[in-house]
KEKE-3310 file (N, C-alpha, C; in steps of 0.2 Angstrom, whole numbers, plus 5000, padded with zeros to 4 digits):
npx = (4465:4453:4448:4448:4433:4436:4452:4448:4443:4454:4465:4458:4457:4471:4474:4464:4470:4484:4480:4475:4484:4489:4484:4473:4476:4484:4477:4461:4451:4436:4432:4433:4422:4412:4410:4406:4406:4402:4391:4383:4368:4356:4343:4337:4335:4327:4332:4343:4360:4374:4391:4399:4408:4423:4426:4424:4424:4412:4411:4417:4404:4396:4394:4390:4383:4381:4383:4371:4369:4368:4364:4366:4360:4375:4370:4362:4367:4376:4391:4408:4409:4416:4410:4403:4398:4388:4384:4392:4384:4388:4380:4379:4371:4370:4375:4389:4393:4399:4405:4421:4434:4428:4427:4424:4435:4435:4432:4442:4452:4449:4452:4457:4458:4458:4466:4468:4476:4472:4482:4487:4494:4494:4488:4483:4472:4464:4447:4435:4423:4419:4411:4397:4395:4407:4423:4433:4447:4450:4444:4452:4463:4470:4487:4491:4494:4511:4516:4502:4499:4506:4505:4492:4493:4501:4492:4481:4488:4492:4475:4470:4477:4468:4460:4446:4443:4455:4446:4435:4441:4448:4436:4430:4436:4437:4424:4427:4436:4430:4421:4427:4431:4442:4454:4465:4482:4489:4499)
npy = (5113:5123:5139:5149:5160:5171:5173:5174:5187:5193:5192:5200:5212:5216:5216:5227:5237:5239:5243:5258:5261:5268:5278:5280:5294:5310:5318:5320:5311:5309:5324:5327:5320:5322:5311:5300:5286:5283:5288:5283:5281:5272:5276:5270:5258:5247:5240:5238:5248:5239:5233:5219:5207:5200:5183:5180:5192:5198:5198:5209:5218:5217:5221:5233:5249:5259:5250:5240:5222:5209:5192:5182:5168:5160:5150:5158:5169:5175:5168:5161:5143:5135:5143:5138:5144:5156:5172:5190:5205:5223:5240:5254:5264:5277:5285:5300:5296:5282:5272:5273:5268:5253:5251:5243:5230:5233:5246:5250:5248:5255:5265:5253:5235:5219:5206:5192:5186:5178:5166:5168:5179:5188:5202:5223:5232:5246:5249:5256:5251:5243:5249:5258:5274:5288:5288:5300:5298:5287:5292:5305:5301:5302:5301:5288:5285:5279:5271:5266:5258:5248:5243:5240:5229:5221:5215:5210:5201:5192:5191:5182:5170:5164:5150:5152:5167:5168:5161:5170:5181:5176:5172:5186:5190:5183:5186:5197:5198:5193:5201:5212:5225:5230:5237:5244:5240:5241:5237)
npz = (4975:4984:4988:5003:5005:5012:5007:4993:4994:4998:4989:4980:4984:4984:4971:4968:4975:4969:4957:4963:4963:4950:4937:4922:4917:4919:4924:4931:4922:4920:4917:4905:4898:4907:4915:4910:4908:4920:4922:4911:4901:4895:4883:4876:4880:4893:4901:4915:4917:4920:4928:4924:4934:4941:4946:4963:4964:4967:4982:4986:4987:4995:5008:5003:5002:4989:4979:4971:4970:4959:4953:4941:4931:4925:4912:4905:4898:4886:4888:4892:4891:4900:4913:4924:4937:4946:4937:4942:4944:4947:4951:4948:4963:4963:4952:4949:4960:4969:4979:4977:4981:4981:4967:4952:4945:4930:4928:4936:4926:4914:4900:4894:4887:4890:4880:4870:4855:4841:4840:4854:4860:4873:4875:4878:4871:4864:4860:4853:4850:4860:4869:4873:4873:4868:4872:4878:4878:4870:4856:4857:4854:4866:4876:4886:4903:4905:4917:4920:4909:4910:4924:4924:4912:4921:4929:4922:4919:4929:4934:4919:4925:4932:4927:4921:4920:4909:4900:4899:4894:4882:4873:4873:4864:4853:4847:4846:4835:4825:4822:4816:4816:4819:4832:4841:4846:4862:4873)
capx = (4461:4448:4450:4440:4429:4442:4458:4449:4442:4459:4468:4454:4458:4477:4471:4463:4478:4489:4477:4474:4491:4489:4479:4476:4480:4488:4474:4455:4448:4429:4433:4433:4419:4408:4409:4402:4406:4400:4383:4378:4362:4355:4337:4331:4335:4322:4340:4347:4365:4376:4396:4399:4413:4426:4425:4426:4424:4406:4413:4419:4399:4394:4389:4388:4375:4383:4380:4365:4374:4365:4368:4364:4362:4379:4367:4356:4371:4382:4396:4411:4404:4417:4407:4396:4394:4383:4389:4389:4386:4386:4375:4381:4364:4370:4381:4396:4396:4398:4412:4427:4438:4428:4424:4424:4441:4433:4434:4449:4458:4447:4449:4463:4452:4461:4463:4470:4476:4470:4490:4489:4500:4492:4488:4479:4467:4459:4442:4430:4415:4416:4407:4391:4397:4412:4426:4436:4455:4449:4442:4456:4469:4476:4492:4490:4503:4513:4514:4496:4498:4510:4500:4485:4495:4504:4485:4477:4493:4487:4470:4470:4478:4462:4456:4438:4446:4457:4441:4429:4445:4450:4429:4426:4444:4436:4421:4429:4440:4426:4418:4431:4431:4448:4455:4471:4485:4492:4503)
capy = (5118:5128:5145:5150:5168:5178:5174:5175:5193:5198:5193:5205:5218:5216:5219:5234:5242:5238:5248:5262:5266:5272:5281:5283:5300:5314:5322:5317:5310:5312:5332:5328:5318:5321:5306:5296:5280:5282:5288:5283:5279:5271:5278:5264:5251:5243:5236:5245:5245:5237:5229:5212:5207:5194:5178:5181:5202:5200:5199:5215:5222:5212:5226:5240:5254:5263:5248:5235:5214:5206:5185:5179:5163:5158:5146:5162:5173:5174:5167:5152:5135:5136:5147:5136:5147:5163:5179:5194:5212:5227:5244:5259:5266:5286:5288:5293:5296:5276:5270:5274:5261:5248:5251:5235:5230:5235:5253:5252:5247:5257:5261:5245:5231:5210:5203:5187:5184:5171:5165:5166:5181:5192:5212:5227:5237:5253:5248:5262:5248:5242:5254:5262:5280:5290:5289:5305:5296:5287:5296:5312:5300:5304:5297:5284:5285:5271:5267:5265:5254:5244:5242:5236:5223:5216:5215:5205:5194:5188:5189:5178:5164:5158:5148:5155:5173:5166:5157:5176:5189:5173:5172:5189:5192:5180:5191:5207:5198:5191:5209:5215:5234:5235:5239:5247:5237:5246:5233)
capz = (4982:4987:4989:5005:5003:5014:5003:4987:4996:5000:4983:4974:4987:4982:4964:4967:4979:4964:4952:4965:4962:4946:4933:4914:4911:4923:4929:4931:4913:4920:4917:4898:4898:4912:4919:4906:4910:4927:4922:4904:4904:4887:4884:4872:4883:4898:4906:4919:4915:4926:4925:4926:4941:4937:4948:4967:4966:4971:4989:4989:4986:5000:5011:5000:5000:4985:4974:4970:4967:4955:4951:4935:4928:4917:4906:4902:4895:4880:4891:4890:4894:4908:4917:4927:4943:4943:4934:4946:4940:4950:4948:4954:4963:4964:4948:4950:4967:4973:4985:4973:4982:4976:4959:4947:4939:4921:4930:4937:4922:4909:4896:4892:4889:4889:4874:4867:4851:4841:4840:4859:4863:4877:4872:4880:4867:4867:4856:4856:4847:4867:4874:4870:4871:4866:4876:4873:4878:4863:4852:4854:4855:4871:4880:4893:4907:4905:4923:4921:4906:4914:4928:4919:4910:4926:4933:4918:4917:4935:4932:4918:4927:4933:4919:4917:4917:4903:4894:4896:4887:4875:4870:4870:4858:4845:4844:4843:4830:4821:4821:4813:4815:4822:4838:4843:4854:4866:4874)
cpx = (4456:4449:4444:4437:4432:4449:4456:4447:4449:4465:4465:4457:4467:4476:4470:4469:4480:4487:4475:4481:4493:4484:4479:4478:4483:4484:4464:4450:4441:4430:4431:4427:4410:4405:4405:4400:4404:4392:4380:4373:4359:4347:4333:4331:4330:4328:4343:4357:4372:4383:4398:4407:4416:4426:4429:4426:4417:4408:4414:4411:4396:4388:4389:4383:4374:4384:4374:4369:4367:4367:4364:4368:4367:4376:4362:4359:4375:4389:4400:4408:4412:4415:4402:4392:4389:4389:4385:4390:4384:4383:4375:4373:4364:4375:4384:4397:4394:4404:4418:4432:4436:4425:4427:4432:4442:4435:4440:4454:4455:4452:4454:4457:4458:4459:4469:4471:4476:4475:4491:4492:4492:4491:4483:4478:4465:4452:4436:4422:4412:4412:4401:4390:4403:4416:4433:4443:4453:4449:4448:4463:4476:4478:4490:4496:4506:4515:4505:4494:4502:4510:4496:4490:4498:4498:4482:4481:4491:4481:4469:4474:4474:4459:4450:4438:4448:4451:4437:4436:4445:4443:4427:4432:4442:4429:4422:4433:4436:4421:4423:4432:4436:4448:4463:4475:4487:4499:4504)
cpy = (5121:5134:5150:5160:5174:5177:5175:5185:5198:5200:5198:5211:5220:5219:5226:5241:5243:5246:5255:5267:5270:5275:5281:5289:5304:5319:5317:5316:5310:5319:5330:5323:5319:5314:5300:5291:5278:5283:5288:5278:5278:5271:5273:5260:5251:5241:5240:5242:5244:5235:5223:5212:5199:5188:5180:5190:5203:5201:5203:5221:5219:5218:5234:5243:5258:5256:5243:5227:5213:5199:5184:5174:5161:5156:5152:5169:5172:5173:5160:5148:5135:5140:5144:5140:5153:5168:5182:5200:5216:5235:5249:5262:5273:5288:5294:5294:5289:5276:5267:5268:5254:5246:5245:5236:5232:5242:5255:5252:5250:5263:5255:5240:5224:5211:5199:5185:5179:5165:5164:5171:5188:5201:5216:5231:5241:5249:5251:5259:5243:5243:5258:5269:5283:5291:5295:5303:5293:5288:5301:5306:5300:5298:5293:5285:5279:5267:5263:5258:5248:5239:5234:5228:5220:5212:5209:5200:5190:5185:5182:5170:5161:5159:5150:5161:5175:5166:5164:5181:5184:5171:5179:5195:5190:5184:5198:5203:5195:5197:5213:5223:5235:5239:5242:5244:5243:5243:5226)
cpz = (4980:4989:4994:5003:5005:5009:4998:4988:4996:4992:4978:4978:4985:4975:4962:4971:4975:4958:4955:4966:4956:4942:4927:4913:4919:4926:4928:4922:4915:4918:4910:4896:4900:4914:4914:4906:4915:4925:4916:4907:4895:4886:4881:4876:4891:4902:4910:4915:4922:4923:4929:4930:4938:4946:4956:4970:4969:4981:4992:4991:4992:5005:5010:4999:4994:4979:4974:4967:4964:4953:4945:4932:4923:4912:4901:4899:4891:4886:4890:4893:4900:4915:4921:4935:4941:4941:4938:4941:4946:4947:4951:4957:4965:4960:4948:4957:4972:4976:4980:4975:4984:4972:4955:4944:4933:4924:4931:4930:4913:4907:4890:4892:4886:4881:4872:4858:4848:4840:4847:4864:4869:4876:4875:4874:4870:4860:4856:4853:4855:4871:4870:4870:4869:4872:4874:4873:4871:4859:4851:4856:4862:4874:4885:4897:4906:4912:4923:4914:4905:4918:4926:4917:4914:4929:4929:4915:4922:4934:4928:4918:4930:4927:4915:4916:4910:4898:4894:4891:4879:4870:4870:4865:4854:4843:4844:4837:4823:4818:4815:4811:4818:4827:4838:4848:4856:4869:4871)
residu = (UNK:UNK:UNK:UNK:UNK:UNK:UNK:UNK:UNK:UNK:UNK:UNK:UNK:UNK:UNK:UNK:UNK:UNK:UNK:UNK:UNK:UNK:UNK:UNK:UNK:UNK:UNK:UNK:UNK:UNK:UNK:UNK:UNK:UNK:UNK:UNK:UNK:UNK:UNK:UNK:UNK:UNK:UNK:UNK:UNK:UNK:UNK:UNK:UNK:UNK:UNK:UNK:UNK:UNK:UNK:UNK:UNK:UNK:UNK:UNK:UNK:UNK:UNK:UNK:UNK:UNK:UNK:UNK:UNK:UNK:UNK:UNK:UNK:UNK:UNK:UNK:UNK:UNK:UNK:UNK:UNK:UNK:UNK:UNK:UNK:UNK:UNK:UNK:UNK:UNK:UNK:UNK:UNK:UNK:UNK:UNK:UNK:UNK:UNK:UNK:UNK:UNK:UNK:UNK:UNK:UNK:UNK:UNK:UNK:UNK:UNK:UNK:UNK:UNK:UNK:UNK:UNK:UNK:UNK:UNK:UNK:UNK:UNK:UNK:UNK:UNK:UNK:UNK:UNK:UNK:UNK:UNK:UNK:UNK:UNK:UNK:UNK:UNK:UNK:UNK:UNK:UNK:UNK:UNK:UNK:UNK:UNK:UNK:UNK:UNK:UNK:UNK:UNK:UNK:UNK:UNK:UNK:UNK:UNK:UNK:UNK:UNK:UNK:UNK:UNK:UNK:UNK:UNK:UNK:UNK:UNK:UNK:UNK:UNK:UNK:UNK:UNK:UNK:UNK:UNK:UNK:UNK:UNK:UNK:UNK:UNK:UNK)
# end
Protein backbone atom coordinates (compact mmCIF):
# COMPACT_ATOMS: atom_id res chain seq x y z
CA UNK A 1 0.00 0.00 0.00
CA UNK A 2 1.40 3.35 -1.10
CA UNK A 3 1.57 6.11 1.52
CA UNK A 4 0.41 9.54 0.38
CA UNK A 5 2.77 12.51 0.57
CA UNK A 6 0.55 14.08 3.21
CA UNK A 7 0.64 10.94 5.38
CA UNK A 8 4.42 10.71 4.95
CA UNK A 9 4.83 14.35 5.95
CA UNK A 10 2.70 13.79 9.08
CA UNK A 11 4.84 10.75 9.99
CA UNK A 12 8.06 12.73 9.62
CA UNK A 13 6.58 15.58 11.69
CA UNK A 14 5.77 13.09 14.47
CA UNK A 15 9.41 11.96 14.46
CA UNK A 16 10.54 15.61 14.57
CA UNK A 17 8.17 16.29 17.48
CA UNK A 18 9.45 13.27 19.41
CA UNK A 19 13.03 14.47 19.01
CA UNK A 20 12.19 18.09 19.87
CA UNK A 21 11.40 16.97 23.42
CA UNK A 22 15.00 15.93 24.12
CA UNK A 23 18.52 17.31 23.81
CA UNK A 24 21.95 15.64 23.79
CA UNK A 25 23.12 17.59 26.83
CA UNK A 26 21.47 19.86 29.40
CA UNK A 27 22.68 23.00 27.65
CA UNK A 28 23.24 24.30 24.10
CA UNK A 29 26.08 22.06 22.95
CA UNK A 30 26.82 24.56 20.16
CA UNK A 31 28.47 26.75 22.80
CA UNK A 32 31.23 24.12 23.11
CA UNK A 33 32.33 24.29 19.50
CA UNK A 34 30.87 27.42 17.96
CA UNK A 35 28.11 25.38 16.28
CA UNK A 36 30.66 23.67 14.07
CA UNK A 37 28.23 21.00 12.91
CA UNK A 38 25.99 23.77 11.55
CA UNK A 39 28.66 25.97 9.97
CA UNK A 40 31.35 23.48 8.94
CA UNK A 41 32.77 24.17 5.51
CA UNK A 42 35.64 22.16 4.06
CA UNK A 43 37.89 24.72 2.39
CA UNK A 44 39.54 21.93 0.42
CA UNK A 45 36.34 20.93 -1.34
CA UNK A 46 34.37 22.51 -4.14
CA UNK A 47 31.30 20.54 -3.09
CA UNK A 48 28.64 22.13 -0.96
CA UNK A 49 28.17 20.81 2.56
CA UNK A 50 24.76 19.18 2.72
CA UNK A 51 22.89 16.61 4.78
CA UNK A 52 21.28 13.50 3.36
CA UNK A 53 17.61 13.05 4.12
CA UNK A 54 15.64 9.91 4.86
CA UNK A 55 12.80 8.88 2.54
CA UNK A 56 9.92 11.35 2.73
CA UNK A 57 11.89 13.88 4.73
CA UNK A 58 12.30 16.04 1.63
CA UNK A 59 8.61 16.93 1.96
CA UNK A 60 9.45 19.03 5.01
CA UNK A 61 11.61 21.38 2.90
CA UNK A 62 9.36 22.11 -0.07
CA UNK A 63 8.43 25.62 1.11
CA UNK A 64 11.52 26.48 3.17
CA UNK A 65 13.53 29.63 2.49
CA UNK A 66 16.25 28.47 4.91
CA UNK A 67 17.28 25.32 3.06
CA UNK A 68 18.14 24.43 -0.51
CA UNK A 69 16.83 21.00 -1.47
CA UNK A 70 18.65 18.88 -4.05
CA UNK A 71 17.82 15.52 -5.61
CA UNK A 72 20.58 13.06 -6.51
CA UNK A 73 20.06 9.95 -8.60
CA UNK A 74 20.69 7.09 -6.18
CA UNK A 75 22.68 5.26 -8.89
CA UNK A 76 25.20 8.10 -8.94
CA UNK A 77 26.27 7.71 -5.29
CA UNK A 78 27.47 4.89 -3.07
CA UNK A 79 24.07 3.84 -1.69
CA UNK A 80 22.41 0.46 -1.26
CA UNK A 81 20.82 -0.97 -4.41
CA UNK A 82 17.42 -0.97 -2.68
CA UNK A 83 17.37 2.85 -2.97
CA UNK A 84 15.85 3.21 -6.43
CA UNK A 85 14.28 6.65 -5.89
CA UNK A 86 16.24 9.87 -5.79
CA UNK A 87 18.21 10.67 -2.65
CA UNK A 88 17.55 14.14 -1.29
CA UNK A 89 19.98 16.43 0.46
CA UNK A 90 19.48 19.80 2.10
CA UNK A 91 21.86 22.65 2.55
CA UNK A 92 21.29 25.42 5.04
CA UNK A 93 21.28 28.77 3.23
CA UNK A 94 22.59 30.82 6.17
CA UNK A 95 24.11 28.51 8.81
CA UNK A 96 23.54 28.34 11.69
CA UNK A 97 20.42 30.49 11.35
CA UNK A 98 18.14 28.00 9.65
CA UNK A 99 14.64 26.94 10.49
CA UNK A 100 15.48 24.87 13.54
CA UNK A 101 11.99 23.37 13.62
CA UNK A 102 12.64 21.53 10.34
CA UNK A 103 16.26 20.54 10.80
CA UNK A 104 16.93 17.02 9.46
CA UNK A 105 16.71 13.86 11.52
CA UNK A 106 20.52 13.61 11.26
CA UNK A 107 20.81 16.91 13.15
CA UNK A 108 18.21 15.96 15.72
CA UNK A 109 19.91 12.68 16.64
CA UNK A 110 23.51 13.96 16.47
CA UNK A 111 26.02 12.87 17.76
CA UNK A 112 24.43 9.42 17.89
CA UNK A 113 24.68 7.25 14.78
CA UNK A 114 22.48 4.22 14.06
CA UNK A 115 24.47 1.00 13.64
CA UNK A 116 23.46 -2.60 12.96
CA UNK A 117 26.09 -5.13 14.06
CA UNK A 118 27.11 -7.94 11.72
CA UNK A 119 24.88 -10.27 13.77
CA UNK A 120 21.85 -7.99 13.22
CA UNK A 121 21.70 -6.20 16.59
CA UNK A 122 20.71 -2.52 16.46
CA UNK A 123 22.85 -0.03 18.42
CA UNK A 124 23.46 3.67 18.68
CA UNK A 125 27.11 4.58 18.51
CA UNK A 126 29.48 7.52 18.72
CA UNK A 127 32.05 7.56 15.94
CA UNK A 128 34.37 10.51 15.57
CA UNK A 129 35.48 9.24 12.17
CA UNK A 130 32.02 9.89 10.71
CA UNK A 131 32.56 13.66 10.86
CA UNK A 132 35.05 15.97 9.15
CA UNK A 133 35.38 18.01 12.37
CA UNK A 134 35.83 17.35 16.08
CA UNK A 135 32.71 17.20 18.20
CA UNK A 136 33.53 18.15 21.83
CA UNK A 137 30.81 15.82 23.11
CA UNK A 138 32.64 12.89 21.57
CA UNK A 139 36.21 14.11 22.07
CA UNK A 140 35.69 15.04 25.73
CA UNK A 141 33.41 12.07 26.40
CA UNK A 142 30.63 14.30 27.71
CA UNK A 143 27.74 12.25 29.06
CA UNK A 144 24.62 12.41 26.94
CA UNK A 145 21.24 12.93 28.58
CA UNK A 146 19.58 9.55 29.21
CA UNK A 147 16.28 10.85 27.82
CA UNK A 148 18.02 11.84 24.57
CA UNK A 149 19.70 8.45 24.18
CA UNK A 150 16.47 6.55 24.84
CA UNK A 151 14.34 8.74 22.58
CA UNK A 152 16.90 8.61 19.77
CA UNK A 153 17.05 4.83 20.09
CA UNK A 154 13.24 4.59 19.95
CA UNK A 155 13.08 6.87 16.91
CA UNK A 156 15.71 4.95 14.97
CA UNK A 157 13.94 1.68 15.80
CA UNK A 158 10.86 3.18 14.14
CA UNK A 159 12.85 4.49 11.18
CA UNK A 160 14.60 1.20 10.40
CA UNK A 161 11.21 -0.49 9.99
CA UNK A 162 11.36 1.06 6.53
CA UNK A 163 13.36 -1.50 4.49
CA UNK A 164 15.36 1.12 2.58
CA UNK A 165 16.33 2.94 5.79
CA UNK A 166 17.33 -0.40 7.32
CA UNK A 167 19.41 -1.19 4.22
CA UNK A 168 21.17 2.19 4.43
CA UNK A 169 21.97 1.79 8.13
CA UNK A 170 23.24 -1.78 7.54
CA UNK A 171 25.23 -0.59 4.49
CA UNK A 172 26.89 2.21 6.48
CA UNK A 173 27.48 -0.18 9.38
CA UNK A 174 29.37 -2.68 7.19
CA UNK A 175 31.49 0.14 5.79
CA UNK A 176 32.21 1.28 9.35
CA UNK A 177 33.10 -2.28 10.42
CA UNK A 178 35.44 -2.65 7.44
CA UNK A 179 37.23 0.55 8.40
CA UNK A 180 38.08 -1.05 11.77
CA UNK A 181 38.90 2.28 13.38
CA UNK A 182 36.50 1.57 16.19
CA UNK A 183 33.52 3.32 17.60
CA UNK A 184 31.85 3.52 20.96
CA UNK A 185 28.53 1.73 21.47
CA UNK A 186 26.19 3.89 23.54
CA UNK A 187 23.18 1.59 23.61
